[in-house]
N, C-alpha and C positions, 0 to 999 in steps of 0.2 A: 147243521153245518155252514147257516150264515153267519153266525157270530164268529165261526173260526175265521172263514175269510175275511172278515172287517178285523178282527185283530192282527190278521198278518198283514194287510194293508196298512194299518195305521203306524206301525214301527217302519216300514220303509219310507213314508211320507215323512217321519222324524227323522229318518236318517238324511234325505235327501234335504230338508231345510236347513237342519246342522251345517252339510257340506257348504250349501249355498251361503249360509251366514258367516261360517270358516273363511271362505275364500274372499270375502269383500274385504275385510280388516287386510290382509296378506295384502292384496291390490293396492290398496291405500297405501300402505305402508311404504309399498314401491313406490308409489308414485310421489308421495311425501320425501322419499331418500332421493330421489329422482330431481328434484326441486330444491332441496337442499343442495344439492352439488352443484345445480345449478346457481344458486345464491353463492356458495364458495367460490366458485369459479371465477365469477364478475367482481368479486370482494378481492382475491388474489390479482387479478387482472389490473384494478385499480390501485392497488398496493403495489405493484410494479409500477405503474405510470408514475404514481408520486415520488419512489426512489429514484427512476429515470430523471424526473424534475431536480428532484434534490441534486444529483450529481451535475447537471448541466449546470445550476447554478453556485457549485462549490467550486467548479472547474473556473467559471467565469470570475469568481470572487478572489481564487487563487491568482490569475493572469491580472487581475487589477492590483492585487495589493502588492503584487513582485514588478508593478510599473512595466510589463510586458509578459509577453508568454515564455514559461520555462525552456530555454535553450536558445530565444531569440537575443544572440551576443551581439551588443551593442559595440565592439573593441574587442581585438584579440588582446590577451594578457603579456604573451610571451614568454618561452621559457627560459633564452637566452641570461646569463648573468643571475639565476636563481640561486644555482648553488647543489649541492648533492640533495638527493632525495625528489628533486621536480623532474617530471615528464611532460610532455606536450600530448594533450589528449585528442587533438584536434579541432576544428573550427574556433580557436582561439582559446580556447580551454587550456588549464595545466593541471597536472594530476599530482600530488603528495601520497608517494609509496606509503602503505601503513605498516608495512614492515619496519619502514626507515623510522617513521614518526611515533611509533605507538609499540607498547610492549604487546607480545601476544594475548591476545583475548581481551585487552583495557581498552577504555577510550579515554586515558589521560596521556596526554603528550608527555612525550619523552625530552630530553635535552635538547636534543637533535633536532627534533619537530617543532620545539618550540621556537629555534633560533632560523629555522627556515620559513615559518610564518612570520617574525619578524621581516624578514628580507622582502617576504611579497607584500607585508603594510605597506613598506616604503614604497614601491613600484604603483602600488591601488590608489596611492595618494597622490601621485606625481601625473602632474600635466591634466591629459584629456580623462583618463583612467579615474579622476577622482570624483567624475561627474557623474560616474555609473553607478547601479547597483549591485552589489557583490554576492553572488548566489554560490553557496558551500554544498556541497552535495556528496553523502557518504553511502559508499557502496563498500560491499563484501564479496568474497567468495562463494561457491554453493555446499561448502562443506558447513554441517550444521555445527551449531554453538555446543560444545560438550564437555569445557571444562565446569565443575560445580559453582564457583565463586562468579564465572560468566552468565551462567544462565540465571544465577541468583541476582545479580545487576540488572541485566539485558533481557536474558529469557531468549533470545533467538536473533539471527541476523538483521532483521526489522530494527528490531532495540540497540544492538550493538553499531550498526550504521547511522541512525540518529545520534546514539550519543558520540559519536566519533565526531560527525557532522556539528553538534553543538560546541564541542570542545575547540572546533579550528574557529569556531565563529565569535566565542570569547577570547580567544587567543588574539585573533584578527582585532578585536575591539580594544582588547588591552593594548596592542601594538598602535593604538592610534585610529584605526578604521572608523568612523562614525555610525553608531549604532543603526542610525535609521537607512542607513544602506547595505545594512548585512541581511540575508534571507537565507534561512537554512533549510535543507532539503534532505531526504534519503531514500534511496532504492532498494536497499539490502542486497541480495542477491539476483536481484531479477533484470540487473542492466548489465552485464558484464562485458569489458573491453576486449575481450578474446574470450573464444569456445575452444573445447578441446579436451577440458579435463584433467590436462598435464598438471605436473605442480609449478612447474614455470608458468603456466597459464593462472592458474590460482592465485599465484602471487601479483600478477600484473592485475588482476580484479581486485584485490584488497586496496584499496585507495580512497581519497578525499578528492573529488573534482572541483574546483575554482573557477567560475568563468562570472562574464558582465553579462548584464541585460539593459535593457532600455528602461 
């Protein structure tokens, strides 16, 4: 009988020992995973802080390069006498309607658009206005770019607004505005002149704004 009891006890001891041995690695794995998670969290926070710092530096550099904060108008251009296609955008800005100056889905100025830019260039080179930086800012409505050719050339509203801004900058340069005065900017659909979603509202939002900065 004693040998029988001994045989029964030994397997039980082995089970307990193996169970304890099995629990230890699992506990270690959980602790290691928690430690790794903590390290990842710290790394992500450091990365976010670095991105915020880079963004702040980029904004500072943009202000410096433009000779002043975007929107810090040094003088009013005025819409009177500029002719068809132009409207006041408030704050001394003028806006060139994109439906007037461009073909639908295109960033190339049409004949009327080029004439409108030539008139504006004469004003920008006259008197005190000739001493200021000229900011050209492209805008679109909120309708996604849908024409295959437009998508191929510009991808989306960001690309279309940027390309139209660049076209106006080049036209102003060709019309005699010094290149060192010119600054191109683009806002896509994200700075609408009017909201509401109506067809007329969308037309008003398709524009290139021009204003002066210090």
